[in-house]
C-alpha positions in Angstrom: -23.7 -4.1 -17.7 -20.3 -4.5 -16.0 -19.7 -8.1 -17.1 -19.6 -6.8 -20.7 -17.0 -4.0 -20.1 -14.0 -6.5 -19.1 -12.2 -9.4 -20.4 -10.4 -10.5 -17.3 -11.6 -10.5 -13.8 -9.3 -10.5 -10.7 -11.6 -11.5 -7.8 -10.7 -11.5 -4.0 -11.9 -14.5 -2.1 -12.6 -13.7 1.4 -15.6 -11.4 1.7 -16.3 -11.7 -2.1 -16.5 -15.4 -2.9 -17.0 -16.7 0.7 -16.7 -15.8 4.3 -15.4 -18.6 6.4 -17.0 -21.8 5.0 -20.0 -20.0 3.6 -20.4 -19.3 -0.1 -21.8 -15.9 -0.6 -25.0 -15.5 -2.6 -24.4 -15.5 -6.4 -20.8 -16.4 -6.3 -20.9 -19.8 -7.9 -23.4 -18.7 -10.6 -21.5 -15.5 -11.5 -18.1 -17.4 -11.9 -19.9 -20.0 -14.1 -21.7 -17.3 -16.2 -18.4 -15.2 -16.7 -16.6 -18.3 -17.9 -19.5 -19.1 -20.2 -19.2 -15.7 -21.7 -15.5 -16.3 -22.5 -14.1 -14.2 -19.7 -11.0 -15.2 -17.9 -11.1 -15.2 -14.0 -8.3 -15.4 -11.6 -8.6 -15.3 -7.7 -6.3 -13.0 -5.9 -6.0 -13.4 -2.1 -3.8 -11.8 0.4 -4.3 -14.7 2.7 -1.0 -16.4 3.0 -2.1 -19.4 5.1 -3.0 -21.9 2.3 -1.3 -23.5 -0.6 -3.0 -22.8 -4.0 -4.1 -26.4 -4.4 -5.8 -26.0 -0.9 -7.8 -23.1 -2.1 -8.6 -24.9 -5.2 -9.9 -27.8 -3.1 -11.8 -25.5 -0.9 -13.7 -23.8 -3.8 -14.4 -27.2 -5.3 -16.0 -28.1 -1.9 -18.2 -25.0 -2.2 -19.2 -25.9 -5.7 -17.0 -23.7 -7.8 -14.7 -25.4 -10.3 -11.1 -23.9 -10.6 -7.5 -25.1 -11.2 -4.3 -24.3 -9.3 -3.3 -21.9 -11.9 -6.4 -19.8 -11.3 -5.0 -18.6 -7.9 -2.6 -15.8 -7.1 -1.9 -15.9 -3.2 0.2 -13.6 -1.3 2.3 -16.8 -0.1 2.9 -18.1 -3.7 3.7 -14.7 -4.9 6.2 -14.3 -2.0 7.9 -17.6 -2.9 8.3 -16.3 -6.5 9.9 -13.0 -5.3 12.4 -15.1 -3.4 13.3 -17.0 -6.4 13.5 -13.8 -8.6 15.9 -12.2 -6.0 18.1 -15.3 -5.4 17.1 -15.6 -1.8 17.9 -19.2 -1.0 17.3 -19.6 2.7 14.6 -18.0 4.8 13.3 -17.9 8.2 9.5 -18.0 8.1 6.5 -16.9 10.4 3.6 -18.5 9.1 1.7 -21.9 8.5 3.2 -25.1 7.4 1.4 -24.5 4.0 3.2 -21.2 3.6 6.6 -22.8 4.4 5.6 -25.6 1.9 4.8 -23.1 -0.8 8.3 -21.6 -0.4 9.9 -25.1 -0.3 8.1 -26.0 -3.4 10.1 -23.3 -5.1 13.4 -24.8 -4.0 14.1 -22.3 -1.2 15.4 -23.7 2.1 13.3 -22.7 5.3 15.5 -22.6 8.3 14.8 -22.6 12.1 18.4 -22.1 13.1 21.6 -20.9 11.5 22.1 -18.1 8.8 19.5 -16.9 6.4 19.2 -14.4 3.5 15.7 -13.4 4.2 12.8 -13.2 6.8 9.3 -14.1 5.5 6.5 -12.8 7.9 3.0 -14.2 7.1 0.2 -15.4 9.3 -0.4 -18.0 11.7 -2.9 -18.2 14.7 -0.1 -19.9 16.6 2.7 -17.3 15.8 4.7 -16.4 19.1 6.7 -13.6 20.5 9.7 -15.9 20.2 9.3 -16.1 16.4 8.9 -12.4 16.4 12.3 -12.0 18.4 14.0 -14.5 16.0 12.7 -12.7 13.1 14.2 -9.4 14.4 17.4 -10.9 15.2 17.7 -12.2 11.6 16.8 -8.8 10.2 19.4 -6.9 12.5 22.1 -9.3 11.0 21.2 -8.2 7.5 18.5 -10.6 6.4 15.9 -9.0 4.0 12.6 -8.4 5.7 9.7 -9.5 3.4 6.0 -9.6 4.4 3.4 -11.7 2.5 0.9 -8.7 3.1 0.0 -6.3 5.7 -3.7 -6.5 6.2 -4.9 -5.4 9.6 -7.9 -7.8 9.6 -10.0 -10.2 7.5 -13.6 -11.2 7.5 -14.9 -14.4 9.2 -18.1 -15.7 10.2 -17.7 -14.6 13.7 -16.5 -11.0 12.8 -13.3 -9.6 11.7 -10.1 -11.3 12.7 -6.6 -10.1 13.4 -4.4 -10.5 10.3 -0.7 -10.6 9.0 -0.4 -6.9 9.7 -0.3 -7.1 13.4 2.7 -9.5 13.3 4.4 -7.4 10.6 4.1 -4.3 12.8 5.4 -6.2 15.9 8.6 -7.1 13.8 8.8 -3.8 12.2 8.6 -1.7 15.5 11.2 -4.0 17.0 13.9 -3.9 14.2 12.9 -0.3 13.0 13.0 -1.5 9.4 10.4 -1.3 6.7 9.5 -4.6 5.0 9.0 -5.4 1.3 5.3 -6.1 1.2 4.3 -8.5 -1.6 0.4 -8.6 -1.3 -2.2 -6.0 -2.5 -2.2 -3.1 -2.5 1.4 -3.6 -3.7 2.1 -4.5 -7.4 3.6 -8.0 -7.1 0.4 -10.0 -7.3 -1.1 -8.0 -10.0 2.1 -8.4 -12.2 2.0 -12.2 -11.5 -1.7 -12.3 -12.4 -1.4 -10.5 -15.7 1.9 -11.5 -17.0 0.4 -13.8 -19.6 -2.6 -11.5 -20.3 -2.6 -9.6 -23.5 -2.1 -5.9 -23.1 -5.4 -5.1 -25.0 -7.5 -7.1 -22.5 -9.7 -5.1 -20.4 -8.9 -6.1 -16.7 -10.8 -5.3 -13.6 -10.2 -6.2 -9.9 -13.2 -7.0 -7.7 -12.7 -6.9 -3.8 -14.3 -5.8 -0.6 -11.5 -3.7 0.6 -10.9 0.0 -0.6 -7.4 -0.1 1.1 -6.1 -3.3 -0.6 -8.2 -4.2 -3.6 -9.3 -1.0 -4.9 -6.1 1.1 -4.0 -3.9 -1.7 -5.4 -5.8 -2.0 -8.7 -5.6 1.8 -9.3 -1.9 2.0 -8.5 -1.4 -0.8 -11.0 -3.5 1.1 -13.6 -6.6 -1.1 -13.8 -10.2 -0.4 -12.9 -11.7 -1.7 -9.5 -15.1 -2.8 -8.4 -16.0 -2.7 -4.7 -18.4 -5.4 -3.3 -19.6 -3.4 -0.3 -22.8 -1.8 0.7 -21.3 0.5 3.4 -20.6 4.0 2.0 -16.9 5.3 2.0 -16.3 9.0 2.0 -12.8 10.3 1.1 -11.8 13.8 1.2 -10.9 14.4 -2.5 -12.3 12.9 -5.7 -9.0 11.7 -6.9 -8.7 9.3 -3.9 -7.2 6.1 -5.3 -9.6 4.1 -2.9 -12.7 5.2 -4.8 -14.0 2.3 -6.9 -15.1 2.6 -10.6 -18.3 0.8 -9.4 -20.0 -0.8 -6.5 -22.0 -3.9 -6.3 -24.0 -5.7 -3.5 -22.9 -9.2 -4.7 -21.2 -10.7 -7.8 -24.6 -11.3 -9.7 -24.7 -7.5 -9.9 -22.0 -7.8 -12.5 -24.7 -8.8 -14.9 -27.3 -6.0 -13.9 -28.2 -3.8 -16.9 -28.2 -0.8 -14.7 -24.6 -1.1 -13.4 -21.7 0.4 -15.4 -18.1 1.6 -14.5 -17.3 5.2 -14.0 -14.2 6.3 -15.8 -11.8 8.1 -13.5 -8.4 9.9 -14.3 -5.5 8.6 -12.3 -3.9 11.2 -10.1 -0.5 12.4 -11.1 1.4 11.2 -8.0 2.0 8.0 -6.4 -0.2 7.0 -3.5 1.8 8.0 -0.2 2.3 5.7 2.8 2.3 8.6 5.1 1.5 12.2 5.6 4.1 14.2 7.5 4.6 17.8 8.5 7.5 19.9 6.9 9.1 23.1 7.0 10.9 25.5 4.6 13.0 28.7 5.1 13.3 31.8 3.0 16.8 33.5 3.8 18.3 36.5 2.3 21.6 38.2 2.9 22.5 41.8 3.0 22.8 41.9 -0.6 19.3 40.9 -1.2 20.4 37.4 -2.3 18.3 34.4 -1.7 19.9 31.2 0.0 19.4 28.0 -1.7 20.8 24.5 -1.2 21.5 21.7 -3.6 20.2 18.3 -2.1 22.1 15.0 -2.4 19.1 12.8 -2.9 17.8 14.5 -5.9 20.5 16.9 -7.3 18.0 19.9 -7.2 18.4 23.3 -5.8 15.8 24.7 -3.3 15.0 26.5 -0.3 16.4 24.8 2.9 13.7 22.3 4.2 13.1 19.5 6.4 10.8 17.4 8.8 9.2 18.4 11.9 10.0 15.9 14.8 7.7 14.7 17.4 7.0 17.3 20.1 8.8 20.1 18.1 7.2 23.2 17.1 7.7 24.5 13.4 10.0 27.2 14.7 12.2 24.8 16.4 12.2 22.6 13.3 13.5 25.3 11.1 16.3 26.3 13.6 17.3 22.7 14.1 17.4 21.9 10.3 19.2 24.9 9.2 21.7 24.4 12.1 22.2 20.7 11.3 22.5 21.0 7.4 24.2 24.5 6.9 25.7 25.7 10.4 23.6 28.8 10.2 21.5 29.8 13.3 18.1 31.4 12.2 14.8 32.3 13.6 11.4 32.1 11.9 10.0 35.5 11.6 6.8 35.5 9.2 4.6 32.7 7.8 4.8 32.6 4.0 2.3 29.9 3.4 1.2 26.3 4.1 1.7 24.0 1.0 0.1 20.4 0.4 -0.1 20.0 -3.3 0.4 16.2 -3.7 1.6 16.5 -7.3 4.8 18.4 -6.1 4.8 17.2 -2.5 4.7 13.4 -2.6 8.3 12.1 -2.4 9.4 8.5 -3.1 12.7 7.3 -1.1 15.1 4.7 -1.8 13.7 2.7 1.2 10.3 2.4 -0.9 8.6 4.8 1.4 6.3 7.4 -0.1 5.5 10.5 2.0 3.3 13.4 1.4 4.6 16.5 3.0 2.5 19.4 4.4 5.0 22.2 4.4 4.9 25.5 6.5 7.2 28.0 4.6 8.7 31.0 6.7 10.7 34.1 6.2 13.7 33.7 8.4 16.4 35.9 9.7 20.0 34.7 10.1 21.2 35.4 13.7 24.8 33.8 13.5 26.6 30.7 12.8 29.1 29.9 10.1 28.1 28.2 6.7 29.2 24.7 6.8 27.4 22.1 4.7 26.3 18.6 6.0 27.5 16.6 2.9 25.1 13.7 3.7 22.2 16.0 3.0 23.5 18.8 0.9 26.1 18.8 -1.8 26.2 22.7 -2.2 24.9 26.0 -0.6 25.1 29.4 -2.0 23.3 32.7 -2.2 21.7 33.8 -5.5 20.5 37.0 -7.1 16.8 36.7 -7.5 16.9 37.2 -11.2 19.6 34.4 -11.6 18.3 31.5 -9.9 19.6 28.0 -11.0 17.6 26.2 -13.7 17.4 22.9 -11.9 15.3 23.8 -8.9 12.5 21.8 -7.1 9.3 22.3 -9.0 7.4 23.8 -6.1 10.2 26.1 -4.7 9.8 29.0 -7.1 6.1 29.3 -6.1 7.1 29.5 -2.5 9.8 32.0 -3.2 7.4 34.2 -5.2 4.7 34.1 -2.4 7.6 35.3 0.0 8.6 38.1 -2.3 5.0 39.3 -2.4 4.9 39.9 1.2 8.7 41.0 1.6 9.8 44.6 2.5 13.2 45.8 2.6 13.1 46.5 6.2 12.8 42.8 6.9 16.1 42.0 4.9 17.9 45.0 6.4 
């Protein structure tokens, strides 16, 4: 049974323990039984509206005994993040309880004047004025921090709009990406497990593949989904697949339930999937054109993004002209590449992107080699048999594919 497979249980609240003010079947009995079996239980919630003590009182009202230390909320985790990063004054969009959670950590909550950070949480009474204030502070240099980015949460009357809607309003306006504290990001898991022995077997139980399951797997622990609805993802290594599914918490003690062991993918989970292009260029001496990128210090084929309303041919011409000064045209498709192990990239901003890249044989039509030093540190032509050793891992494959379809007439 699942209960015997783990020592520590991280359990979501909304949709797992309760919905609104209604305790879900089996919740009380399961928590008691887990504790009687010597299991440790923590409650992890992305809901930033309440103090931990308020949630403690709420569970007590519903018949579940708990102490304040059993709760890790996105609001409390955010307050701790502020302390760890020496952010002493913040502007807050959120409930009075969220503001109090931050004040309890010795951080000043400001309405006017300067601040070092902007915290976006959730409040049913949030206004566009507050969004505008947040944007202005961020544009002046305040760090943009979101308690979580959930799009919705369950209630007795159906799903309700959540923090993510407010976060998106700020993000679209200031054109900056926030630091997100709640699940599926690592901060809350780290806080929950910082005092747990490393040999303890840990599992997350939640009702959301996109936060609970994804977050647990990104952190390296197993995850159980409490949901009857079937989820189907395109590949077996999708982080959102749970190790087990249950209908309610009492299923943890069912003799017919067990976890599936899964191997973690060899790449971080991307935030976005974007189209990219790459160019294979030869000179008249049959040498290949390579560039050395500033961001990673590796040599590779010239490559870049496809912008909105741009064809791939236009993207190649634009990228090469901007970065190298060469005027080129795309002549022949080499291949379309999407391997996530080699094409998922993490940027300094924290964004992780999976590129689907179209690689083309291209012809130089003119221009003068002039490197854009912001993107490229060096550019040169190399003999095929003497390529630099520090090349981007996927580019030799692309070059090999290009050579397999190349004839001398193309180069000449």
